[in-house]
N, C-alpha and C positions, 0 to 999 in steps of 0.2 A: 316316824311314829305316826300311825293312822288312828284317829279316834272316830268312832261311829256313834251317832246319836239316834236313838229310836224314840219316836213320839207315839205314845199309846194313848189315844183319845178315847174316852168313854162317852158314848153318845146316848142321850136320853131326851125326852120331851116332857114338858109340863103342860097339862091340859085341864081346864081351859086356862089360857093366859093371854090377856088379863082375866082375872077372876074376881068374883064378889066375895067369896069366903072359902068355898070348897075348891080343892084342886088335887090332882094326882100326878104321879110320875110314871111315865111309861119307859121301860128300860128293856132292851134286848141284850142281855149279858152273854159274853162269849164263854163264860165259865160260871159254875154255881158257886155260891158263897154267901157271906153276910154283907149286906150293903149298909154302910153307915151314912145316914142322912143328917146333915147339919143345915139348919136354916138360920140365916142372920139377917138383921135389918141393914139399912143403908150405911149405918155407922159401924157395922161389923160386930155389933152385939149379938150374942147367941139368943135366938128366940126359941128354938127347939132342936133336940137331937135325939135320934133313935136309931135302932138297928132292925133290919128285916132280912130274912133269908130270900134268895132268888134262885131260880133255876136257869141253866144254860140253854141258849138257842130257842127261847120262847119269849113272848112279850110278857114281861112282869109288870103288874100295876101296883104301885105303892101309894096308898092313900096318905095325903097330908091332912092331919087332924084339923078340923075347922076352928078349934079353939086356939090355934097357934097365932092367928092374925087378929090382934086386938085393934089395930089401926090400919087405915088405908095407907098405901105407900109402896115403895120398892123393897123387895126382899131378894136375897140370894139363896138358892138351893144348891148345896154342895153335896155331891155323892162320892163315895169311896168304896170300891170293891176290890179286894185283894191288891191294894196299893195303886190301883188305877183311879184317878180322880178327875172330876169335871164339875163345872159350876155353870148355872144358868140363872138369869134374872126372872123374877116373878113379880108381876104388878097386881096389887090388890086394890080394887076400886071401891 
């Protein structure tokens, strides 16, 4: 019995990072669809969640609302598009 594992990594960047209050996600998706964005604090508590449509094979810019970050610290930005997920750390100064 042979088992194959495929790793589908969803790559994105957060700019600027570290940030003072404003930040955005740059994502080049391989397929169009709805991106679910979940932002959590260092304790794993949900800070914000929203969905935005993205297009395939172009740089999509997703704004992170400035009112999301009430405190300085470390946050995690989780994105999910069509079952492909990825997480990055965001530092708010």
